[in-house]
DRENDO-1510 file (C-alpha; in Angstrom, 1 decimal, always signed):
<recs>
REC; n; res; u; v; w
REC; 1; MET; -20.2; -24.0; -8.3 .
REC; 2; LEU; -17.0; -22.5; -10.4 .
REC; 3; ALA; -17.9; -19.0; -8.6 .
REC; 4; LYS; -18.0; -20.6; -5.1 .
REC; 5; ILE; -14.5; -22.6; -6.2 .
REC; 6; ALA; -12.9; -19.5; -7.6 .
REC; 7; HIS; -14.0; -17.4; -4.7 .
REC; 8; HIS; -12.5; -20.1; -2.2 .
REC; 9; THR; -9.2; -20.0; -3.9 .
REC; 10; ARG; -9.4; -16.2; -3.7 .
REC; 11; GLN; -9.4; -16.2; +0.1 .
REC; 12; VAL; -7.4; -19.0; +0.7 .
REC; 13; ALA; -4.4; -16.8; -2.1 .
REC; 14; LEU; -5.6; -13.6; -0.1 .
REC; 15; ASN; -5.3; -15.2; +3.6 .
REC; 16; VAL; -1.9; -16.8; +2.7 .
REC; 17; ALA; -0.5; -13.5; +1.6 .
REC; 18; VAL; -1.9; -10.9; +4.0 .
REC; 19; ARG; -0.6; -13.0; +7.3 .
REC; 20; PRO; +2.9; -13.1; +6.9 .
REC; 21; MET; +2.7; -9.4; +5.9 .
REC; 22; LEU; +0.4; -7.9; +9.0 .
REC; 23; ASN; +2.8; -10.8; +11.7 .
REC; 24; ALA; +5.9; -8.9; +9.7 .
REC; 25; LYS; +4.3; -5.2; +10.4 .
REC; 26; TYR; +3.1; -5.7; +14.0 .
REC; 27; ARG; +5.0; -8.5; +15.0 .
REC; 28; ARG; +6.3; -5.9; +17.8 .
REC; 29; TYR; +2.4; -6.2; +19.0 .
REC; 30; ALA; +0.7; -9.4; +18.3 .
REC; 31; THR; +1.3; -12.7; +15.9 .
REC; 32; ILE; -1.4; -13.1; +13.9 .
REC; 33; LYS; -2.8; -17.4; +14.4 .
REC; 34; THR; -5.3; -16.7; +11.7 .
REC; 35; LEU; -7.2; -14.3; +9.0 .
REC; 36; THR; -10.0; -15.0; +7.0 .
REC; 37; TYR; -11.4; -12.5; +4.8 .
REC; 38; ASP; -15.2; -13.0; +3.2 .
REC; 39; ALA; -15.4; -10.9; +0.3 .
REC; 40; ILE; -18.6; -11.7; -0.1 .
REC; 41; ARG; -20.4; -10.4; +3.0 .
REC; 42; GLY; -17.2; -7.8; +3.0 .
REC; 43; THR; -15.9; -9.3; +6.6 .
REC; 44; ALA; -12.7; -10.3; +8.1 .
REC; 45; ARG; -11.7; -12.5; +11.6 .
REC; 46; ILE; -8.5; -12.2; +13.1 .
REC; 47; THR; -7.3; -14.1; +15.7 .
REC; 48; ALA; -3.9; -12.8; +17.6 .
REC; 49; VAL; -2.4; -13.7; +20.4 .
REC; 50; LEU; -0.4; -10.4; +22.0 .
REC; 51; ALA; +3.0; -9.7; +22.8 .
REC; 52; GLY; +3.6; -11.3; +26.2 .
REC; 53; GLU; +0.5; -12.9; +26.3 .
REC; 54; THR; -0.6; -16.6; +25.8 .
REC; 55; ARG; -3.9; -15.9; +25.5 .
REC; 56; GLU; -5.8; -15.5; +21.7 .
REC; 57; ASP; -7.7; -12.7; +21.4 .
REC; 58; GLU; -10.5; -12.4; +18.7 .
REC; 59; ILE; -11.1; -9.9; +16.1 .
REC; 60; HIS; -13.7; -9.3; +13.9 .
REC; 61; LEU; -13.8; -6.7; +11.3 .
REC; 62; THR; -17.6; -7.4; +10.7 .
REC; 63; ARG; -18.3; -4.2; +8.2 .
REC; 64; LEU; -15.3; -3.3; +5.6 .
REC; 65; GLU; -15.0; -2.2; +2.0 .
REC; 66; ILE; -12.3; -2.0; -0.8 .
REC; 67; GLN; -12.2; +1.0; -2.2 .
REC; 68; SER; -10.5; +2.1; -5.4 .
REC; 69; GLN; -8.9; +5.6; -6.4 .
REC; 70; GLY; -6.9; +6.3; -9.2 .
REC; 71; ASP; -4.5; +3.9; -9.4 .
REC; 72; ASP; -4.6; +3.2; -5.2 .
REC; 73; THR; -6.8; +0.4; -3.1 .
REC; 74; TYR; -8.0; +0.9; -0.1 .
REC; 75; LEU; -9.4; -0.9; +2.9 .
REC; 76; VAL; -12.1; +1.1; +4.6 .
REC; 77; VAL; -13.1; -0.8; +8.1 .
REC; 78; HIS; -16.3; +0.5; +8.8 .
REC; 79; SER; -17.3; -1.6; +12.2 .
REC; 80; VAL; -15.2; -3.8; +14.4 .
REC; 81; THR; -15.8; -6.0; +17.2 .
REC; 82; ALA; -13.1; -8.0; +19.6 .
REC; 83; SER; -13.0; -10.4; +22.3 .
REC; 84; ARG; -11.6; -7.7; +24.3 .
REC; 85; PRO; -13.3; -4.1; +25.1 .
REC; 86; TRP; -9.9; -2.5; +25.2 .
REC; 87; ILE; -9.4; -3.7; +21.9 .
REC; 88; GLU; -12.5; -3.0; +20.4 .
REC; 89; ALA; -12.3; +0.8; +21.9 .
REC; 90; LEU; -8.7; +1.2; +20.3 .
REC; 91; ALA; -9.8; -0.4; +16.9 .
REC; 92; ASN; -12.6; +2.1; +17.1 .
REC; 93; ASP; -10.7; +5.2; +17.9 .
REC; 94; TYR; -7.6; +4.2; +15.4 .
REC; 95; LEU; -9.1; +2.2; +12.6 .
REC; 96; VAL; -12.7; +2.3; +11.9 .
REC; 97; ASP; -13.3; +4.7; +9.1 .
REC; 98; ARG; -9.6; +5.6; +7.9 .
REC; 99; PRO; -8.1; +4.6; +4.7 .
REC; 100; ILE; -5.8; +2.0; +4.9 .
REC; 101; LYS; -3.5; +2.0; +1.7 .
REC; 102; LEU; -2.9; -1.4; +0.4 .
REC; 103; PRO; +0.2; -2.6; -1.4 .
REC; 104; PRO; -0.3; -3.1; -5.1 .
REC; 105; ALA; +0.2; -7.1; -5.0 .
REC; 106; LEU; -2.6; -7.3; -2.7 .
REC; 107; ALA; -4.6; -5.6; -4.0 .
REC; 108; ALA; -4.1; -7.5; -7.2 .
REC; 109; LEU; -5.5; -10.4; -5.0 .
REC; 110; LEU; -9.0; -8.5; -4.5 .
</recs>
């Protein structure tokens, strides 16, 4: 029970910290409405509204892992699905299997 509470608290803290960071970095492209990360399953779900659009789109990071190399921490997405085929194709071309270095403050939450 305690482990479940700790896991939930960590997820909430991570989601609260990451969404504003991503919105600041990618506001030219989209506004992230929700972000849910599940460390146990190694998945994440993002709901976003693309710039100039009104419809929400979903992106599912269906298999991801956190890797440490020395003092650095990386997120590696291995599999993605999306509500629009072109978003999924773009993610597969530019996101899948490309390590993304995480800021130290974010890595500390993982």
